[in-house]
Each structure stands twice: as C-alpha cells, then as structure tokens.
C-alpha positions as CSV (number, residue, x, y, z in Angstrom):
1,M,8.9,1.2,-3.8
2,C,8.5,-0.4,-7.2
3,V,6.7,2.7,-8.7
4,I,9.6,5.1,-7.2
5,K,12.6,2.6,-8.8
6,I,10.4,2.7,-12.0
7,N,10.2,6.6,-12.0
8,N,14.0,6.9,-11.0
9,Y,14.7,4.6,-14.0
10,I,12.6,7.0,-16.2
11,Y,14.3,10.1,-15.2
12,L,17.7,9.0,-15.4
13,H,17.2,7.4,-18.8
14,I,15.7,10.8,-19.9
15,K,18.5,12.7,-18.3
16,I,20.9,10.8,-20.2
17,Q,19.7,11.3,-23.2
18,V,19.1,15.0,-23.0
19,M,22.6,15.3,-21.9
20,D,23.6,13.6,-24.9
21,A,22.3,16.2,-26.8
22,I,24.0,18.9,-24.6
23,K,27.4,17.4,-24.4
24,T,26.9,16.9,-28.7
25,F,25.8,20.5,-29.1
26,P,27.6,22.6,-26.4
27,K,28.0,25.5,-28.4
28,F,24.3,25.8,-29.7
29,T,23.1,24.7,-26.4
30,I,24.6,27.6,-24.7
31,F,23.6,30.2,-27.5
32,Y,20.1,28.9,-27.0
33,L,20.3,29.3,-23.6
34,I,20.9,32.7,-24.0
35,V,17.9,33.0,-26.5
36,M,15.8,31.3,-23.7
37,I,16.8,34.1,-21.1
38,V,16.4,36.8,-23.5
39,E,12.7,35.9,-24.3
40,L,11.9,35.2,-20.6
41,L,13.3,38.9,-19.7
42,A,11.2,40.0,-22.9
43,L,8.1,38.7,-21.3
44,T,8.8,40.1,-17.8
45,V,10.7,43.0,-17.8
46,I,11.4,44.3,-21.3
47,P,8.3,43.8,-23.4
48,E,9.5,45.9,-26.4
49,Y,11.7,43.1,-27.5
50,H,9.1,40.1,-27.6
51,L,8.7,41.0,-31.1
52,V,12.2,40.0,-31.7
53,S,12.9,37.4,-29.0
54,K,10.0,35.1,-29.8
55,P,10.8,34.5,-33.4
56,F,14.2,34.1,-32.8
57,I,13.5,31.0,-30.7
58,M,12.6,29.0,-33.7
59,A,14.6,31.1,-36.2
60,S,17.7,29.7,-34.0
61,L,16.6,26.2,-34.2
62,L,15.9,26.3,-37.8
63,G,19.6,27.6,-38.5
64,F,21.0,25.1,-36.1
65,Y,19.2,22.0,-38.1
66,I,20.3,23.5,-41.5
67,V,23.8,23.6,-40.9
68,S,23.9,20.3,-38.8
69,V,22.3,17.9,-41.0
70,N,23.3,17.2,-44.6
71,P,21.0,16.4,-46.5
72,Q,18.1,18.1,-44.7
73,D,14.7,16.4,-44.1
74,N,12.7,19.1,-46.4
75,L,9.5,18.2,-44.4
76,F,11.0,18.4,-40.9
77,L,12.5,21.6,-42.3
78,L,9.1,22.9,-43.5
79,A,7.9,21.8,-39.7
80,L,10.5,24.0,-38.5
81,I,9.2,27.2,-40.5
82,F,5.5,26.5,-40.0
83,A,6.5,26.8,-36.1
84,L,8.3,30.0,-36.8
85,L,5.2,31.6,-38.7
86,G,3.1,30.1,-35.7
87,D,5.0,31.9,-33.1
88,V,5.0,35.2,-35.3
89,F,1.2,34.9,-35.5
90,L,0.6,34.3,-32.0
91,L,2.5,37.5,-31.0
92,F,-0.8,39.3,-31.9
93,K,-3.6,39.1,-29.6
94,H,-6.6,39.3,-32.6
95,D,-8.7,36.0,-32.6
96,D,-8.0,36.0,-36.6
97,F,-4.0,35.9,-35.7
98,F,-4.7,33.1,-33.1
99,I,-6.4,30.8,-35.6
100,I,-3.8,31.7,-38.3
101,G,-0.7,30.6,-35.7
102,L,-2.9,27.6,-34.7
103,V,-2.9,26.4,-38.3
104,C,0.9,26.7,-38.4
105,F,1.2,24.6,-35.6
106,L,-1.2,22.3,-36.8
107,I,1.2,21.8,-40.1
108,M,4.1,21.8,-38.0
109,Q,2.8,18.7,-36.0
110,I,1.8,16.9,-39.3
111,G,5.5,17.7,-40.7
112,Y,6.8,16.0,-37.4
113,F,4.7,13.2,-37.1
114,I,5.3,12.0,-40.9
115,T,8.9,12.6,-40.1
116,F,9.0,10.7,-37.0
117,K,6.6,7.8,-38.8
118,K,9.7,7.3,-41.2
119,K,11.4,5.6,-38.7
120,K,8.6,3.9,-36.9
121,R,9.4,0.3,-35.6
122,I,6.8,-2.8,-35.9
123,P,5.3,-2.2,-32.6
124,K,3.7,-5.0,-30.2
125,P,0.0,-4.5,-29.5
126,S,1.3,-3.1,-26.1
127,A,3.0,-0.6,-27.5
128,Y,-0.1,1.6,-28.3
129,M,-1.2,2.0,-24.9
130,L,0.6,5.0,-24.5
131,P,-0.8,6.5,-27.6
132,A,-4.3,5.6,-26.2
133,L,-3.4,7.1,-22.8
134,L,-2.5,10.5,-24.7
135,A,-6.0,10.4,-26.8
136,F,-8.0,10.0,-23.7
137,T,-6.0,12.7,-22.1
138,A,-6.8,14.8,-24.9
139,I,-10.5,14.0,-24.9
140,F,-10.1,14.9,-21.1
141,I,-8.8,18.4,-21.7
142,I,-11.2,19.3,-24.5
143,N,-14.3,18.4,-22.7
144,S,-13.1,20.2,-19.7
145,L,-13.1,23.4,-21.9
146,W,-15.8,22.4,-24.1
147,S,-18.1,25.3,-22.7
148,Q,-15.6,27.7,-23.1
149,L,-14.3,26.7,-26.2
150,S,-17.6,28.3,-28.4
151,N,-16.7,28.7,-32.1
152,M,-13.1,27.1,-31.3
153,R,-14.1,23.7,-30.4
154,L,-13.5,22.3,-34.5
155,P,-10.3,24.1,-34.3
156,V,-9.1,23.0,-31.1
157,T,-10.2,19.4,-31.8
158,V,-8.4,19.1,-34.8
159,Y,-5.3,20.6,-33.4
160,A,-5.5,18.0,-30.3
161,G,-5.8,15.3,-32.4
162,S,-2.6,16.2,-34.5
163,I,-1.0,16.4,-31.2
164,V,-1.6,12.9,-30.4
165,L,-0.5,11.8,-33.9
166,M,2.8,13.8,-33.3
167,A,3.2,12.2,-29.9
168,A,2.3,8.7,-30.8
169,Y,4.4,8.4,-33.9
170,A,7.4,10.1,-31.7
171,Y,7.0,7.2,-29.2
172,L,6.6,4.4,-31.9
173,R,9.9,5.6,-33.5
174,H,12.7,2.6,-33.2
175,P,14.0,2.8,-29.5
176,R,17.5,2.3,-30.3
177,L,17.6,5.6,-32.6
178,R,20.4,8.0,-31.0
179,G,18.1,10.8,-29.5
180,Y,14.9,8.8,-29.3
181,Q,14.1,9.8,-25.6
182,T,15.3,13.2,-26.2
183,V,12.5,13.8,-29.0
184,V,9.8,12.1,-26.6
185,F,10.8,13.9,-23.8
186,G,10.5,17.0,-26.1
187,V,7.1,15.8,-27.3
188,V,5.8,15.4,-23.8
189,L,6.9,18.9,-23.1
190,F,5.2,20.3,-25.8
191,I,1.8,18.4,-24.8
192,I,2.2,20.2,-21.3
193,S,2.8,23.5,-22.7
194,D,0.1,23.6,-25.1
195,G,-2.0,22.2,-22.2
196,M,-1.2,24.8,-19.9
197,L,-1.7,27.3,-23.0
198,A,-5.4,26.0,-23.7
199,F,-6.2,26.0,-19.9
200,D,-4.8,29.9,-19.6
201,K,-6.8,31.0,-22.7
202,F,-9.8,28.9,-22.4
203,G,-10.2,28.2,-18.7
204,T,-9.4,30.0,-15.6
205,G,-5.8,30.8,-16.3
206,F,-3.2,30.6,-13.5
207,P,-0.5,32.5,-12.4
208,N,2.5,33.2,-14.3
209,A,1.1,31.1,-17.5
210,R,2.7,32.6,-19.9
211,I,6.1,32.2,-18.4
212,F,5.3,28.7,-17.9
213,V,3.9,28.2,-21.2
214,M,7.1,29.5,-22.8
215,I,9.7,27.7,-20.8
216,T,8.3,24.1,-21.5
217,Y,7.6,25.3,-24.9
218,M,11.5,26.1,-25.8
219,I,13.0,23.6,-23.8
220,A,10.4,20.9,-25.8
221,Q,11.6,22.3,-29.2
222,Y,15.0,22.1,-28.2
223,C,14.8,18.7,-27.3
224,I,12.9,17.8,-30.6
225,V,15.3,19.6,-32.7
226,T,18.2,18.4,-31.4
227,G,16.9,14.8,-30.9
228,Q,16.2,14.8,-34.7
229,V,19.3,15.7,-35.4
230,L,21.2,13.2,-33.1
231,S,19.1,10.6,-34.9
232,D,20.1,12.0,-38.5
233,T,23.8,12.2,-37.8
234,K,26.4,9.9,-36.7
235,R,29.4,12.2,-36.5
236,K,30.0,14.3,-33.7
237,I,28.8,18.1,-34.1
238,T,29.8,20.8,-31.5
C-alpha cells in the first residue's frame, strides 16, 4: 500500500510538472505534437518524408528555445544543434554515420549536463543514490550486450557514461526550479529511448522498436527543452 501511494505521488507530481509546460506553451505544444505525428507517419506510412520529418524534431525545439529565452545559454544552444546533427547522421544506415551520430549525441549530453551543473544544489549524501543506481543500470545494460558490441564497446561505454552524467546532474539541480521534474522526466525518457535503441541494434530487438524509440525520444527532448525554458524564464510564454 505504501509503495502504491509513493508511485501515485511521483506520477501526480510529474504529471503536474509536464502539464505546466503544456499550459505555458500551448501553441508550441500543438505544433510539436503535429511534428511528432508526421514523424510517426514517416516511420510507418510515408518513409520518403523521413529525411525531412526527423531533423524537424530538433529544428523545431531549437527554434522554440531561441525565441523563448533571451539571452540564450550558448552551451545549451550548442547541445541542441548537435542533437539535430545527430538525428541527421543517424538517418543513414552505414556504421560510420552511426558513430558520427553517436559522437554528436555525446556532445549534446555533455552540453546538457554542464548546463544542468550550473544550477546544481548542495546535495546530501543520500542524493547520490539515484545517480549510483543509474550507473549500475548502465553497467548492467552494457554487460548484457557486451558480446554483441564488438568494436563498438568503447564508444558505447563512453556514451553510456555521458548519459549517466547528464541524468545525475539533471537530478542534482535545485528541486525548487520551475520545470525541474519536467527535465528529470525528459532525461529518464531519453535513457529509456537509448536503452531500447541499444537492445534493438545490438541485441535481439523487439517488434515496432523504431516507433517506441522515437516516441520516447521525441517526448524526452520536448520535456528537456521546455523544462529548461521554464527554469530560465519567469514571464509567461505562449
């Protein structure tokens, strides 16, 4: 019963935070929802449009951040640009493009975690339990895929480490920041998305993997960017 109450509390708290972003940015949220639908259609029905629809995900978030925050955080802006480049390179199936895309997202994660680090609270020792759990989870996933990774072992390990850093510093920001849980929720979804991508590419895979990967990825980036905008601005933006 206690666990159920805690889970309900976490779910309600996250829902309130995400709804804050939706209510504060209703026009952009509707526009982004259309972008998501088009991307999902491109994955399933109209693949010839995928070369346009996928880059438009981060392009729309990049434009939204630029017009919503003044002055912009240059490092966060750079992170969004590299996320856009990563999406473009991952459109191509060759392993070289995959590695370049991986490097782009690695730079994005470094940009995110340094941005989050600027608003780090002074944590109690117990606050490091979640980052430690994330690190153990990353180790477990890499260990599960180790035999299939082959020459990708080092890049994937470094990439996983950067995800843990990004998630840790998202969590270690001051919890009273507006948009705090929105960013944390986005980072968690990003981890889930990348975990599914790893198992699909290097593991046994699963049905409709690309769809689930893209849905979680698109919502993750929406939450991270809108949450960051909420924490950087005090005026109401529509």
